[in-house]
Structures are given as structure tokens and as C-alpha cells.
matplotlib code that plots the C-alpha trace (Angstrom):
import matplotlib.pyplot as plt

x = [1.0, 3.7, 3.1, 6.2, 7.7, 8.5, 11.8, 13.3, 16.6, 19.6, 22.9, 21.2, 18.5, 21.0, 23.1, 19.9, 19.0, 22.5, 22.0, 18.7, 20.2, 23.0, 21.2, 17.6, 14.5, 10.9, 8.1, 4.3, 2.2, -1.5, -3.2, -6.9, -7.9, -4.5, -2.0, 1.6, 4.0, 7.5, 10.9, 14.0, 17.8, 20.0, 23.6, 26.2, 25.7, 29.1, 27.7, 25.4, 27.0, 26.5, 22.9, 22.1, 23.9, 23.8, 21.3, 18.4, 18.9, 19.2, 15.9, 14.2, 15.4, 14.4, 11.1, 10.0, 9.9, 11.4, 12.7, 13.0, 16.5, 16.9, 19.2, 17.9, 17.9, 18.5, 21.6, 24.4, 22.5, 21.0, 17.8, 16.2, 12.5, 9.4, 5.9, 4.7, 2.5, 3.4, 7.2, 6.7, 4.9, 7.3, 10.3, 8.4, 7.9, 11.7, 12.1, 13.1, 11.6, 9.2, 10.9, 14.1, 16.8, 18.3, 17.7, 17.9, 19.4, 20.7, 17.5, 17.0, 16.6, 20.2, 21.6, 19.9, 21.4, 24.8, 24.7, 26.2, 29.1, 26.6, 24.8, 28.0, 29.0, 25.7, 26.1, 29.7, 29.1, 26.5, 27.5, 31.2, 34.4, 37.7, 40.7, 44.5, 46.2, 49.8, 50.9, 54.6, 55.5, 58.5, 56.2, 53.5, 49.9, 47.9, 44.4, 41.4, 37.8, 35.0, 31.3, 29.3, 25.7, 23.4, 22.3, 24.8, 23.4, 23.8, 27.5, 27.8, 26.2, 28.4, 31.5, 30.5, 30.0, 33.3, 35.2, 33.5, 34.8, 38.4, 38.8, 40.6, 38.4, 38.2, 34.9, 34.4, 31.7, 31.8, 30.2, 29.9, 28.0, 25.5, 26.7, 23.1, 21.1, 24.1, 22.9, 25.1, 25.0, 25.9, 27.0, 29.1, 31.9, 33.7, 37.2, 39.2, 42.9, 45.7, 46.7, 45.8, 42.3, 41.9, 42.9, 40.4, 37.7, 38.3, 38.4, 35.3, 33.1, 34.2, 32.9, 30.1, 30.5, 33.1, 34.0, 35.8, 37.2, 39.0, 40.9, 42.6, 43.7, 46.0, 49.7, 50.9, 48.2, 48.6, 52.4, 52.0, 49.5, 51.8, 54.8, 52.8, 51.7, 48.1, 47.2, 46.5, 43.5, 42.4, 42.5, 39.5, 37.6, 38.0, 37.0, 33.8, 33.0, 33.4]
y = [-70.4, -68.8, -65.5, -63.3, -60.5, -57.3, -56.1, -52.6, -52.1, -53.6, -55.2, -58.6, -57.6, -55.9, -59.1, -61.2, -58.8, -59.2, -63.0, -62.5, -60.3, -62.9, -66.3, -65.6, -65.9, -64.9, -66.4, -66.3, -69.1, -69.4, -72.7, -73.7, -72.1, -72.1, -69.2, -69.9, -67.2, -68.7, -67.4, -69.6, -69.4, -71.8, -72.7, -75.4, -78.7, -78.3, -75.1, -77.1, -75.7, -72.1, -72.7, -74.7, -72.7, -69.2, -68.5, -70.5, -69.2, -65.6, -65.8, -67.5, -64.6, -61.9, -63.1, -65.8, -68.3, -71.8, -72.5, -76.0, -77.1, -79.9, -81.1, -81.1, -84.4, -83.1, -81.0, -80.5, -77.8, -77.1, -75.1, -73.2, -72.7, -71.3, -70.3, -67.0, -64.3, -61.9, -62.3, -62.1, -58.7, -57.4, -58.1, -56.7, -53.5, -53.2, -53.3, -56.9, -58.4, -61.3, -63.7, -62.9, -60.6, -59.2, -55.7, -56.1, -53.3, -52.7, -52.0, -48.3, -49.2, -50.4, -47.5, -45.1, -46.9, -47.4, -51.2, -51.4, -53.6, -56.1, -56.2, -56.7, -59.6, -61.4, -60.7, -61.9, -65.0, -66.2, -64.6, -63.7, -65.5, -65.4, -67.0, -66.9, -67.3, -67.5, -66.5, -66.5, -69.5, -67.7, -65.2, -65.8, -66.3, -63.1, -62.6, -61.7, -61.1, -60.7, -60.4, -61.1, -60.3, -60.2, -56.9, -54.4, -51.6, -53.6, -54.1, -50.4, -49.7, -52.2, -50.7, -47.2, -48.4, -50.2, -47.1, -45.1, -47.7, -47.2, -50.2, -50.1, -51.9, -53.0, -53.6, -55.5, -57.3, -61.1, -63.4, -67.1, -70.2, -71.4, -74.9, -76.2, -74.4, -73.9, -70.4, -67.3, -65.2, -61.6, -60.3, -57.7, -58.3, -56.2, -57.3, -56.4, -57.4, -57.4, -58.0, -54.5, -54.8, -58.2, -56.8, -54.0, -56.4, -58.6, -55.6, -53.8, -56.4, -59.9, -63.3, -65.4, -68.4, -70.9, -71.7, -68.3, -68.4, -71.7, -70.2, -67.8, -70.7, -72.5, -72.4, -70.5, -67.8, -67.4, -67.1, -64.4, -62.5, -62.7, -61.6, -58.5, -57.9, -58.0, -60.8, -58.3, -57.0, -60.4, -62.3, -60.5, -60.5, -64.2, -64.8, -62.7, -64.5, -67.9]
z = [58.9, 61.1, 62.9, 63.2, 65.3, 63.5, 64.9, 64.8, 63.1, 65.1, 64.4, 64.3, 61.9, 59.6, 59.5, 58.7, 55.9, 54.5, 54.6, 52.8, 50.1, 49.7, 49.6, 50.7, 48.5, 48.9, 46.8, 46.7, 45.1, 44.8, 43.8, 44.2, 47.5, 49.0, 49.2, 50.1, 51.3, 51.6, 52.8, 52.3, 52.5, 50.5, 51.0, 50.4, 52.3, 54.0, 55.8, 58.1, 61.3, 60.1, 59.2, 62.4, 65.0, 63.6, 60.8, 62.2, 65.7, 64.5, 62.6, 65.6, 67.9, 65.4, 64.1, 66.6, 63.7, 63.7, 60.1, 58.8, 57.7, 55.2, 52.5, 48.9, 47.2, 43.7, 44.5, 47.0, 48.9, 52.3, 52.6, 55.5, 54.9, 56.5, 55.4, 56.9, 55.4, 58.1, 57.5, 53.8, 54.0, 56.7, 54.4, 51.4, 53.4, 53.7, 49.9, 49.5, 46.4, 45.8, 43.3, 41.4, 43.0, 39.8, 41.0, 44.7, 46.8, 50.3, 52.3, 53.1, 56.8, 56.8, 54.9, 57.3, 60.3, 61.8, 61.0, 57.5, 58.8, 60.2, 56.8, 54.9, 57.3, 56.5, 52.8, 52.6, 54.7, 52.2, 48.9, 49.3, 48.9, 50.9, 49.2, 49.4, 46.1, 45.1, 41.6, 42.6, 44.7, 46.1, 47.8, 50.6, 49.6, 49.0, 50.4, 48.2, 49.3, 46.7, 46.5, 43.4, 42.4, 39.4, 40.8, 39.4, 41.5, 44.7, 44.0, 43.3, 46.7, 48.5, 46.8, 47.9, 51.5, 51.5, 50.3, 53.1, 55.6, 54.3, 52.0, 48.7, 46.1, 42.5, 40.6, 37.3, 35.4, 35.1, 32.6, 33.4, 32.4, 35.1, 36.1, 36.3, 33.6, 31.3, 30.5, 30.3, 33.5, 33.7, 37.1, 38.9, 41.4, 43.9, 45.0, 48.1, 47.9, 50.4, 54.1, 55.2, 53.7, 55.3, 58.7, 58.3, 57.4, 60.4, 62.7, 61.4, 59.8, 60.9, 59.9, 61.3, 58.9, 60.0, 56.3, 56.4, 59.9, 59.3, 56.4, 58.8, 61.1, 58.7, 59.8, 56.8, 57.1, 60.8, 60.5, 57.9, 60.0, 63.0, 60.9, 59.8, 63.4, 62.4, 64.8, 67.6, 65.6, 64.5, 67.8, 69.4, 66.2, 65.8, 69.4, 68.9, 65.7, 67.3]

ax = plt.figure().add_subplot(projection="3d")
ax.plot(x, y, z, "-o")
ax.set_aspect("equal")
plt.show()
């Protein structure tokens, strides 16, 4: 059983809590005379670099715990995992739930701090999506960022914090069929559209996950950013993220 450090709030802890709210999971199981306290983070198998060089090292620095990284055999998924009663109860004390996250919220320790941008970075890098779409082929691609969660109140909180930070947002409910269980899923999604919002995101929040950073490095996107004279704000943010 892993012992763990109990860090005070910081930019790094806020980011890790965002990662947890996005793709983390806590569970407690008891069988025979054994009790198992588990914390895990799941992601797509193409995010190995992010998990190995960022998430795993971040958790090791914060909690003094070395999580095991492996690829699941039954699906295209990577999983970081550790068993620690102390970590389980530390995270529980911050308001993070055991089991399903349908009603998860931004931890109060983050809301009361000045580290909401770091939390949003961790949340977006795990549960967000950056894309460039083009409805009219005669016009340049248009950026869209979005975050989706089954926790409606979480998205309402995220939307409120984004507006405080100066973003223009749009929120809607979404209903999809789960690809694995084939059940109907109800969720809420916050959208951020446009180049000015993208520039603001990169300046204030940034990305840690390379899957998002590489999308900014394509020739078409770089050319558009340079044309709009946003590259001055993006260059230092990209360097810091890398």
C-alpha cells in the first residue's frame, strides 16, 4: 500500500485535480480480508507521451507515488493506476467522489485559490477537444474548443469561470449513444469559438497535452495565427507548454 504526501494548493496540484475531474477515477473494493483503495486515470493509447512525461511525473512530485502505466487489452486505452489508502482519503477530503462522477464539481480548494487556469488546463487536456472546422471551403478553418461532462453543475461552474476570465462561451446539452455500452448518455458541453478566444486560452491557460499542441503547428493554422498577429502571444505559451 502506497503512502502519500498531502500537498497544499499550488498550480501543479490544481492541474492534477483538473486531470482527475476529467479522466480520473477513485474506487474502494472490499473482499475477504482485503480492502483496496484505487486511483486511476485513463486516456487514449495515442497519449502515451503525455501520460509518461507529464501526468505520471506530476503525480510522483505531488504525492510521492509512482503510478503504474499500462495499455488495456480489451480496448484502445492507457491507464495509470495506483493503490493508496492515504491518497484515496486525501482526495476524498477535497470533495472528489468515490465511484461515478455524475455530480462531480470543481474542488472548493481550487475555487478559493488563484489557480483556476491550471485546473482548467488539466481538465481540458483530458476531457476537452480542440478542433478546426471549415463549413465554407473558401474561408480559413475556424477554431473550436469544448469540454463535455455528465456533471451538469461542473459545466455550469466551468462556464462561469471562463466568463470571469473574459471568454465568450456557449453551453448546450448533448445526448449520445455510448460506443461501448450502447446506452443513451446525457451530458452538458461548453463551447468556445474563434481565434480571439483561442489566443486568450493559449495566453492564460495553455496546453500540456501534445495532442493539442501539434494542432497549432500545422502550416495552415500557423499561417492564420501569423496573419492575425496572434503568434506573439502564442509563441511563449507554446514554449512553456513544451
